[in-house]
C-alpha positions as CSV (number, residue, x, y, z in Angstrom):
1,M,-1.5,11.3,-6.2
2,F,-1.3,7.4,-5.7
3,P,1.8,4.9,-4.9
4,T,3.1,3.7,-8.4
5,P,2.9,1.2,-9.5
6,S,0.1,-0.5,-7.5
7,R,-2.1,-3.0,-8.6
8,F,-5.1,-5.4,-7.3
9,A,-3.9,-8.5,-6.4
10,G,-6.9,-10.4,-5.5
11,Q,-9.8,-10.9,-2.9
12,T,-11.5,-13.2,-0.5
13,T,-14.5,-13.3,1.5
14,V,-13.9,-14.0,5.4
15,A,-17.3,-15.4,6.9
16,G,-18.7,-14.0,10.1
17,N,-21.9,-13.5,12.1
18,S,-21.2,-10.2,14.1
19,T,-22.3,-6.7,12.9
20,S,-19.4,-5.6,15.6
21,L,-15.7,-5.7,15.2
22,S,-12.9,-4.8,17.5
23,D,-9.6,-4.0,16.3
24,N,-8.2,-7.6,17.2
25,D,-11.3,-8.9,15.1
26,V,-9.9,-6.8,12.3
27,A,-6.3,-8.4,12.7
28,N,-8.0,-11.8,12.9
29,I,-10.0,-11.5,9.7
30,V,-6.5,-10.6,7.8
31,G,-5.0,-13.5,9.3
32,T,-7.8,-15.8,8.0
33,A,-7.4,-14.2,4.8
34,V,-3.9,-14.7,4.5
35,G,-4.4,-18.2,5.0
36,Q,-7.3,-18.4,2.3
37,F,-4.9,-16.8,-0.2
38,G,-2.3,-19.3,0.4
39,G,1.5,-19.4,-0.4
40,T,3.8,-16.6,1.2
41,P,2.1,-13.7,2.5
42,D,2.9,-10.4,0.4
43,T,4.9,-7.9,2.8
44,N,5.0,-5.7,0.0
45,G,1.1,-5.2,-0.3
46,V,-1.6,-3.9,2.0
47,Y,-4.6,-6.2,3.1
48,F,-7.8,-4.2,3.1
49,V,-10.7,-5.2,5.3
50,L,-13.7,-3.7,3.6
51,T,-17.2,-4.2,5.6
52,A,-20.6,-4.0,4.3
53,P,-23.3,-1.1,5.5
54,G,-24.2,-1.9,9.2
55,I,-20.9,-3.1,10.3
56,N,-19.5,-1.3,13.1
57,E,-15.7,-1.2,14.3
58,T,-16.2,-0.3,17.9
59,S,-12.9,1.5,18.5
60,G,-14.3,4.9,16.9
61,F,-15.8,4.0,13.2
62,L,-17.8,6.8,12.2
63,T,-17.0,8.9,15.3
64,K,-13.2,9.1,15.3
65,Y,-12.2,7.8,12.0
66,C,-13.4,6.6,8.9
67,G,-10.6,4.1,8.1
68,W,-7.1,3.1,9.6
69,H,-3.8,1.6,8.7
70,T,-1.4,-0.4,10.6
71,N,1.1,-3.5,10.7
72,G,1.2,-6.7,12.6
73,S,3.2,-9.6,12.8
74,F,1.7,-12.6,11.3
75,T,3.9,-15.9,12.0
76,N,3.8,-19.7,10.8
77,G,5.7,-20.5,14.5
78,V,9.2,-20.3,12.5
79,T,9.0,-17.3,10.1
80,A,7.1,-13.9,11.2
81,W,6.0,-11.6,8.4
82,D,5.6,-7.8,8.8
83,I,2.0,-7.4,7.1
84,K,0.4,-4.0,6.4
85,Y,-3.2,-3.8,6.4
86,A,-6.1,-1.5,6.8
87,F,-9.7,-1.1,7.7
88,V,-12.2,0.8,5.6
89,G,-15.9,0.8,6.6
90,N,-19.2,1.5,4.7
91,A,-20.8,4.5,6.4
92,S,-24.3,4.1,4.7
93,G,-27.0,5.0,7.0
94,P,-27.8,7.7,9.4
95,S,-24.2,8.8,9.8
96,L,-22.9,8.8,6.3
97,G,-22.1,12.4,6.2
98,N,-19.4,11.8,8.8
99,C,-17.5,10.0,6.2
100,A,-18.8,11.2,2.9
101,E,-18.5,14.1,0.8
102,Q,-21.5,13.6,-1.1
103,T,-24.7,12.0,0.7
104,S,-27.7,12.3,-1.7
105,S,-25.8,11.5,-5.0
106,S,-22.4,10.0,-5.9
107,P,-20.6,9.5,-9.4
108,N,-21.5,5.8,-9.3
109,G,-25.0,6.0,-7.6
110,D,-23.8,4.6,-4.1
111,P,-22.7,7.2,-1.7
112,G,-21.2,4.8,0.8
113,A,-19.2,2.8,-1.7
114,D,-18.2,6.0,-3.3
115,A,-17.0,7.5,0.0
116,M,-15.1,4.3,0.4
117,V,-13.0,4.6,-2.5
118,S,-11.7,7.9,-1.1
119,V,-11.0,6.5,1.8
120,I,-9.2,3.6,0.5
121,A,-7.1,6.2,-1.6
122,H,-6.3,7.9,1.5
123,E,-5.0,4.6,3.3
124,L,-3.1,3.2,0.6
125,D,-1.2,6.7,0.1
126,E,-0.2,6.5,3.8
127,V,1.0,3.0,3.8
128,A,3.3,3.7,0.8
129,T,5.0,6.5,2.9
130,D,4.5,5.4,6.3
131,P,4.3,1.4,6.3
132,D,5.2,0.8,9.7
133,L,4.0,4.0,11.3
134,N,7.7,5.4,11.7
135,A,8.5,6.8,8.4
136,W,6.7,9.9,6.8
137,Y,4.8,12.2,9.0
138,D,4.8,16.1,10.1
139,S,5.8,17.6,13.3
140,S,2.3,17.3,14.5
141,G,1.9,13.7,13.5
142,M,-0.1,14.1,10.3
143,E,0.5,11.6,7.7
144,N,0.7,12.7,4.0
145,A,-3.0,12.0,3.2
146,D,-4.2,13.3,6.5
147,K,-2.8,16.8,5.3
148,C,-5.1,16.7,2.4
149,A,-8.3,15.0,4.2
150,W,-11.4,16.7,2.4
151,T,-9.7,18.4,-0.2
152,F,-10.8,17.6,-3.7
153,G,-9.3,20.4,-5.8
154,A,-10.9,21.3,-9.3
155,T,-14.3,19.0,-9.7
156,Y,-16.4,18.3,-12.8
157,T,-20.0,17.3,-13.0
158,A,-20.7,13.4,-13.5
159,S,-23.4,12.2,-15.8
160,N,-25.9,11.7,-12.9
161,G,-25.3,15.5,-11.6
162,S,-22.8,14.6,-9.0
163,L,-19.4,16.0,-8.5
164,A,-16.4,14.0,-9.4
165,D,-12.5,15.1,-9.9
166,M,-11.1,12.1,-11.8
167,K,-11.9,9.2,-14.5
168,L,-10.7,5.8,-13.8
169,G,-11.4,3.5,-16.9
170,A,-15.0,4.3,-17.7
171,R,-16.1,5.3,-13.9
172,D,-15.9,8.8,-12.3
173,Y,-14.9,9.1,-8.8
174,L,-14.4,12.1,-6.2
175,I,-11.2,11.3,-4.5
176,Q,-9.4,13.3,-2.0
177,Q,-5.9,15.0,-2.9
178,N,-2.4,13.8,-1.5
179,W,0.6,16.0,-0.2
180,L,3.4,17.1,-2.2
181,N,6.5,18.0,-0.7
182,A,8.0,19.8,-3.9
183,Q,7.1,23.1,-4.7
184,G,6.8,24.3,-1.5
185,G,4.3,21.7,-0.4
186,L,0.6,21.6,-1.5
187,C,-2.4,19.2,-1.9
188,T,-2.5,17.9,-5.5
189,L,-3.7,14.8,-7.5
190,S,-0.7,14.6,-9.8
191,Y,2.7,15.8,-10.1
192,V,5.1,15.7,-13.1
193,N,9.0,16.2,-12.5
194,P,10.2,18.7,-14.9
195,S,13.4,17.0,-15.6
196,G,11.7,13.7,-16.3
197,D,11.3,10.8,-13.9
198,F,11.3,6.9,-13.6
199,L,9.5,4.1,-12.0
200,L,11.2,1.2,-10.4
201,S,9.4,-2.2,-9.9
202,A,10.2,-5.9,-9.1
203,S,8.7,-9.2,-9.3
204,P,7.5,-11.5,-7.9
205,S,7.0,-9.9,-4.6
206,S,8.2,-13.0,-2.7
207,Q,10.2,-16.2,-3.3
208,S,10.7,-19.1,-1.3
209,V,14.2,-21.1,-1.1
210,V,15.6,-24.1,0.5
211,Q,19.1,-23.3,2.1
212,G,21.8,-23.3,-0.3
213,S,19.5,-22.7,-3.5
214,G,18.7,-19.4,-5.1
215,A,15.9,-17.4,-6.6
216,S,15.7,-14.6,-9.1
217,Y,13.6,-11.4,-9.6
218,S,12.9,-9.3,-12.5
219,V,13.8,-5.5,-11.8
220,T,12.1,-2.8,-14.4
221,V,12.9,0.8,-14.8
222,T,10.1,2.6,-16.8
223,S,10.7,6.3,-18.3
224,S,8.3,8.9,-17.9
225,G,8.4,12.6,-18.9
226,G,11.4,12.1,-21.1
227,F,13.7,10.7,-18.6
228,S,16.8,9.1,-20.3
229,A,19.8,9.1,-17.6
230,T,21.5,6.0,-16.8
231,V,20.2,4.2,-13.6
232,S,22.5,2.3,-11.2
233,L,20.9,-0.7,-9.4
234,S,22.0,-2.3,-6.0
235,A,20.3,-4.9,-3.5
236,S,20.5,-4.9,0.2
237,G,19.0,-6.9,3.3
238,L,20.5,-10.1,2.1
239,P,20.5,-13.1,4.5
240,P,23.8,-14.2,6.0
241,G,25.9,-16.1,3.8
242,A,23.9,-15.0,0.7
243,S,25.2,-13.1,-2.2
244,A,23.5,-11.4,-4.9
245,T,24.1,-10.0,-8.4
246,L,22.5,-7.7,-10.8
247,S,22.7,-8.4,-14.4
248,P,22.8,-5.4,-15.8
249,A,24.1,-3.5,-12.8
250,S,22.9,-0.5,-14.7
251,I,20.4,0.6,-17.1
252,S,20.9,3.5,-19.7
253,G,18.3,5.3,-21.9
254,G,15.9,5.7,-19.0
255,S,14.0,2.2,-19.4
256,G,14.9,-1.3,-19.3
257,S,15.4,-4.6,-17.3
258,S,17.8,-6.4,-15.0
259,T,17.6,-9.8,-13.2
260,L,18.3,-9.9,-9.3
261,G,19.8,-13.4,-8.6
262,I,20.1,-14.2,-5.0
263,T,22.0,-17.4,-3.8
264,T,22.1,-18.6,-0.3
265,S,24.4,-21.0,1.3
266,S,23.8,-24.0,3.3
267,N,24.5,-21.7,6.7
268,S,21.8,-19.1,5.8
269,P,19.6,-18.8,8.5
270,V,15.9,-19.7,8.0
271,G,13.6,-16.9,8.1
272,N,12.0,-14.1,6.2
273,Y,14.2,-11.3,4.4
274,P,12.9,-8.0,3.0
275,I,15.4,-7.4,0.1
276,T,15.7,-3.8,-0.7
277,I,16.4,-2.7,-4.3
278,T,17.5,0.5,-4.9
279,A,17.8,2.5,-8.2
280,T,19.9,5.6,-8.7
281,S,20.5,8.3,-11.3
282,T,22.8,11.2,-11.0
283,S,21.2,13.7,-13.6
284,P,18.6,14.4,-12.4
285,N,19.5,13.4,-9.0
286,L,16.7,10.5,-8.1
287,T,16.8,7.5,-5.9
288,Y,13.8,4.9,-5.6
289,S,13.8,1.7,-3.9
290,T,11.1,-1.1,-3.9
291,T,11.2,-4.3,-1.6
292,V,10.9,-8.0,-2.3
293,T,10.9,-10.7,0.0
294,L,13.2,-13.9,0.2
295,V,11.9,-16.7,2.6
296,V,14.4,-19.1,3.8
297,S,12.1,-21.9,5.3
298,P,10.8,-25.2,5.2
299,A,7.9,-25.8,2.9
300,G,4.2,-25.7,4.5
301,F,3.0,-23.8,7.8
302,S,0.2,-23.2,9.7
303,L,-0.8,-19.5,10.4
304,S,-1.2,-17.4,13.6
305,V,-1.3,-13.9,14.1
306,T,0.0,-11.2,16.9
307,P,-1.2,-7.9,15.7
308,S,0.1,-4.6,16.6
309,H,-1.9,-2.3,18.2
310,R,-0.4,1.0,16.8
311,M,-2.8,2.4,14.3
312,S,-3.0,5.5,12.1
313,R,-6.6,7.0,12.5
314,R,-6.6,10.6,11.2
315,V,-9.3,10.4,8.5
316,I,-11.2,13.0,10.3
317,P,-14.8,12.6,10.0
318,R,-16.7,15.4,8.6
319,A,-18.6,17.6,11.1
320,T,-22.4,17.1,11.0
321,P,-24.5,20.3,10.5
């Protein structure tokens, strides 16, 4: 089960001449990449640092972990953004078995890259449920994907003879399961709510405004599994002096769109404001939220980074024979 909706937003390459990276190096790579992307950083996304074979991460890649995620404060000197990011290395080489389920073959003929796909899914699941390392984890500190590490469920044989458990587009993959709290708790790749469900999304992810001006976001509710109840919408986290309207404030029939309009005042402080949009239905009783960002700041900035050093590193390497 993966965070929904999620999408690939782009990629960039950060040049370097070292084959050995520290945690701070990874944070600085993220800072450089954010600058290369331009515009306002996406506080609703996750920035993945993916490395080529032969690149080491000195805090424990291949011996303590296969990947990790964390968050850091990235600032332009006026506004600070809480950015979620992750490291996933390519384990190709003598230690491939520490981070790959299949070492001699894989669904796409590249065991190192195919192993990275499962670790990327692992970290993406955990960022969705524990973005700032203070949300979802169990009594032993395990995040949702940790609880299902190296479990794949039912598999089938791909055309090249390797094992796979899902097809995405035209390609086969072997991707670990994720934890489901429902039904008493279990590891699985999918879940369908028997009463129907809905998805909540909003775009764009971020808007920049000048004090006293306004911005609007499109909010979409999408039905799944026959869901047809009325969904009520609300917004919170506004800057001081700002007001918000949702038109309409509720969506009937299970699917539809609304416009969130936010107007700031001339006294609204300059800053970065995560706006939480909440959607609630009463039959079935479901509540979901998504976050967009409103940036009240002067145009133009230079970028620096102060990384957080709290990290999730519970992708457990496989024991070697």
